Structure formats: structure tokens, C-alpha cells
Backbone as JSON, one array per atom type, in Angstrom:
{
  "sequence": "MMLLPVLGILCAVSGVVAAVLIARELERRGLPVNYVWLGLFIPKYIGQYARITHEETGRVGPLFYLFVLPLSVALFVFAVLAIRGWS",
  "N": [[-9.33, -33.6, -8.1], [-11.08, -32.13, -6.6], [-9.52, -31.02, -4.69], [-8.5, -28.35, -4.83], [-10.87, -26.6, -4.56], [-11.66, -27.37, -1.94], [-9.37, -26.7, -0.45], [-9.37, -23.93, -0.85], [-11.78, -23.21, 0.44], [-11.24, -24.03, 3.09], [-9.13, -22.3, 3.7], [-10.44, -19.82, 3.54], [-12.3, -20.1, 5.65], [-10.5, -20.29, 7.76], [-9.49, -17.69, 7.71], [-11.76, -16.22, 8.47], [-12.12, -17.16, 11.09], [-9.72, -16.21, 12.2], [-10.21, -13.46, 11.95], [-12.29, -13.06, 13.8], [-10.95, -13.78, 16.14], [-8.99, -11.78, 16.2], [-10.63, -9.55, 16.58], [-11.61, -10.16, 19.15], [-9.21, -9.97, 20.6], [-8.67, -7.24, 20.33], [-10.87, -6.17, 21.69], [-10.28, -7.14, 24.22], [-8.16, -5.54, 24.82], [-9.4, -3.19, 25.23], [-10.45, -1.74, 23.1], [-13.11, -0.6, 20.98], [-15.26, -2.85, 19.23], [-17.18, -3.76, 16.46], [-19.19, -6.3, 15.94], [-21.3, -6.83, 14.24], [-20.77, -5.52, 11.85], [-18.35, -6.64, 11.17], [-17.09, -7.77, 8.9], [-16.87, -5.55, 7.24], [-15.29, -3.76, 8.69], [-12.93, -5.14, 9.19], [-10.41, -4.69, 7.83], [-9.53, -2.32, 9.11], [-9.42, -3.21, 11.78], [-7.46, -5.18, 11.6], [-5.22, -3.67, 10.99], [-5.06, -2.13, 13.36], [-4.6, -4.18, 15.21], [-2.12, -5.18, 14.3], [-0.48, -2.92, 14.66], [-0.71, -2.46, 17.45], [0.23, -4.9, 18.59], [2.8, -4.87, 17.57], [3.86, -2.63, 18.83], [3.77, -3.52, 21.48], [5.37, -5.88, 21.59], [7.37, -5.71, 19.7], [7.12, -7.17, 17.48], [4.84, -8.22, 14.93], [1.69, -9.56, 15.81], [0.73, -13.09, 15.92], [-1.85, -13.65, 14.95], [-2.3, -11.89, 12.91], [-0.85, -12.95, 10.75], [-2.18, -15.36, 10.58], [-4.51, -14.51, 9.52], [-3.86, -13.11, 7.1], [-2.2, -14.8, 5.44], [-3.69, -17.33, 4.89], [-5.94, -16.22, 3.57], [-4.76, -15.06, 1.37], [-3.84, -17.33, 0.04], [-6.32, -18.53, -0.45], [-7.44, -16.66, -2.21], [-5.69, -16.94, -4.38], [-6.18, -19.64, -5.05], [-8.92, -19.59, -5.78], [-8.72, -17.86, -7.94], [-7.21, -19.41, -9.72], [-9.04, -21.49, -10.11], [-11.08, -20.05, -11.35], [-9.86, -19.22, -13.73], [-9.31, -21.68, -14.89], [-11.9, -22.51, -15.29], [-12.8, -20.79, -17.26], [-11.44, -21.47, -19.53]],
  "CA": [[-9.87, -32.41, -8.7], [-11.78, -31.39, -5.56], [-8.56, -30.53, -3.72], [-8.42, -26.89, -4.86], [-12.0, -25.95, -3.89], [-11.63, -27.65, -0.5], [-8.29, -25.88, 0.1], [-9.85, -22.55, -0.84], [-12.8, -23.05, 1.49], [-10.56, -24.12, 4.39], [-8.38, -21.06, 3.9], [-11.41, -18.76, 3.81], [-12.81, -20.32, 7.01], [-9.41, -19.92, 8.66], [-9.45, -16.23, 7.75], [-12.89, -15.75, 9.27], [-11.8, -17.46, 12.49], [-8.68, -15.27, 12.6], [-10.84, -12.14, 12.09], [-13.01, -13.04, 15.07], [-9.95, -13.79, 17.21], [-8.41, -10.44, 16.23], [-11.63, -8.68, 17.21], [-11.6, -10.45, 20.58], [-7.98, -9.41, 21.17], [-8.84, -5.79, 20.42], [-11.8, -5.92, 22.8], [-9.56, -7.41, 25.47], [-7.28, -4.4, 25.04], [-10.23, -2.03, 25.5], [-10.88, -1.04, 21.89], [-14.46, -1.0, 20.57], [-15.35, -3.72, 18.06], [-18.54, -3.95, 16.01], [-19.27, -7.63, 15.34], [-22.31, -6.84, 13.18], [-20.11, -5.06, 10.64], [-16.97, -7.12, 11.25], [-16.55, -7.93, 7.55], [-16.58, -4.23, 6.69], [-14.26, -3.09, 9.47], [-11.77, -5.99, 9.48], [-9.11, -4.07, 7.48], [-9.18, -1.39, 10.18], [-9.06, -3.98, 12.97], [-6.18, -5.85, 11.36], [-4.19, -2.63, 11.15], [-4.94, -1.82, 14.78], [-3.97, -5.32, 15.87], [-0.71, -5.22, 13.91], [0.2, -1.8, 15.3], [-0.67, -2.66, 18.9], [1.13, -6.0, 18.94], [4.16, -4.46, 17.25], [4.28, -1.73, 19.9], [3.92, -4.28, 22.71], [6.38, -6.93, 21.56], [8.38, -5.49, 18.68], [6.76, -8.03, 16.35], [3.4, -8.29, 14.65], [1.11, -10.75, 16.43], [0.51, -14.24, 15.03], [-3.17, -13.65, 14.33], [-2.18, -11.14, 11.66], [-0.44, -13.88, 9.7], [-3.24, -16.35, 10.47], [-5.53, -13.91, 8.67], [-3.37, -12.69, 5.78], [-1.69, -15.9, 4.61], [-4.73, -18.21, 4.32], [-6.8, -15.52, 2.62], [-3.98, -14.92, 0.14], [-3.89, -18.64, -0.62], [-7.69, -18.72, -0.94], [-7.59, -15.81, -3.39], [-4.95, -17.59, -5.45], [-6.88, -20.87, -5.44], [-10.14, -19.25, -6.5], [-8.32, -17.3, -9.23], [-6.85, -20.56, -10.57], [-10.28, -22.18, -10.47], [-11.81, -19.21, -12.3], [-9.17, -19.27, -15.01], [-9.54, -23.02, -15.44], [-13.29, -22.6, -15.7], [-13.02, -19.99, -18.45], [-10.75, -22.01, -20.72]],
  "C": [[-10.6, -31.54, -7.66], [-10.82, -30.78, -4.54], [-8.51, -29.0, -3.69], [-9.63, -26.22, -4.23], [-12.01, -26.18, -2.38], [-10.55, -26.81, 0.17], [-8.72, -24.43, 0.18], [-10.86, -22.29, 0.26], [-12.17, -23.11, 2.88], [-9.77, -22.85, 4.7], [-9.32, -19.9, 4.22], [-11.98, -18.88, 5.22], [-11.75, -19.93, 8.03], [-9.31, -18.41, 8.8], [-10.58, -15.64, 8.58], [-12.64, -15.99, 10.76], [-10.75, -16.48, 13.01], [-9.26, -13.87, 12.81], [-11.58, -12.03, 13.42], [-12.03, -13.02, 16.25], [-9.25, -12.43, 17.33], [-9.36, -9.47, 16.91], [-11.68, -8.91, 18.72], [-10.37, -9.88, 21.27], [-8.08, -7.9, 21.31], [-9.79, -5.41, 21.54], [-11.11, -6.11, 24.14], [-8.64, -6.25, 25.83], [-8.07, -3.09, 25.2], [-10.67, -1.23, 24.29], [-12.28, -1.51, 21.49], [-14.43, -1.81, 19.28], [-16.83, -3.9, 17.73], [-18.62, -5.29, 15.27], [-20.3, -7.71, 14.22], [-21.67, -6.48, 11.84], [-18.65, -5.49, 10.59], [-16.34, -7.25, 9.86], [-16.15, -6.6, 6.92], [-15.39, -3.58, 7.38], [-12.99, -3.91, 9.69], [-10.46, -5.39, 8.97], [-8.62, -3.09, 8.54], [-8.7, -2.16, 11.41], [-7.73, -4.7, 12.8], [-5.04, -4.85, 11.52], [-3.97, -2.26, 12.6], [-4.22, -2.94, 15.52], [-2.48, -5.37, 15.56], [0.07, -4.11, 14.62], [0.36, -2.02, 16.8], [0.3, -3.77, 19.28], [2.58, -5.65, 18.63], [4.71, -3.52, 18.33], [4.56, -2.48, 21.2], [5.14, -5.2, 22.7], [7.52, -6.68, 20.58], [8.15, -6.34, 17.44], [5.26, -7.97, 16.15], [2.87, -9.6, 15.21], [0.79, -11.85, 15.44], [-0.86, -14.27, 14.36], [-3.18, -12.86, 13.02], [-1.84, -12.09, 10.51], [-1.48, -14.98, 9.51], [-4.38, -15.82, 9.62], [-5.02, -13.71, 7.24], [-2.95, -13.88, 4.9], [-2.77, -16.82, 4.06], [-5.64, -17.5, 3.32], [-6.07, -15.25, 1.31], [-3.99, -16.23, -0.65], [-5.28, -18.88, -1.2], [-7.93, -17.88, -2.2], [-6.88, -16.43, -4.59], [-5.68, -18.82, -5.97], [-8.13, -20.55, -6.25], [-9.83, -18.59, -7.84], [-7.95, -18.42, -10.21], [-8.1, -21.28, -11.03], [-11.08, -21.37, -11.51], [-11.18, -19.27, -13.68], [-9.37, -20.62, -15.67], [-10.96, -23.18, -15.95], [-13.57, -21.85, -16.99], [-12.4, -20.6, -19.7], [-11.41, -23.25, -21.23]]
}
């Protein structure tokens, strides 16, 4: 029964780690990154990262998927938990 909450938390942590790694990659490429407001600006940074990596290699970088997929799973898991809690 504790599998879903643990999976959701692991996915959320993975997304946070991916967000920090994306910010570091953008800084490495010379773009300004605000770590204080990272949670607010991460949609912008993800878009920049996807665009830049696509221009460089013809494919979106792996950190994009490391951010999007686990957070999608976490959202699904927490939605399931919420629905189960309401019934």
C-alpha cells in the first residue's frame, strides 16, 4: 500500500534533480539562471534547454525527458491517491 506514495515521492525528487541539472546546463551555455526562483522559472528553462539541445544535436536533450516523464508519473500517482482517498 505504501508503494504509490513512495513512487510519487521518488518521481518528484527526480524532477527536482533534473531541474537543477537543466539549470546547470543552461549556465554552462552562458544563459542566466536564477536558482532562488528556479521553481517559478523552470518552465522557461525547460523550453530553452529543449530548443538549444535540439538546435545543437537535432534531438531534445535527455534531461528534458528526465524532468517531464517522472513528474508526469508523480502527477498520475498523486491523482490516484487523491481519488482513492475521497472514495
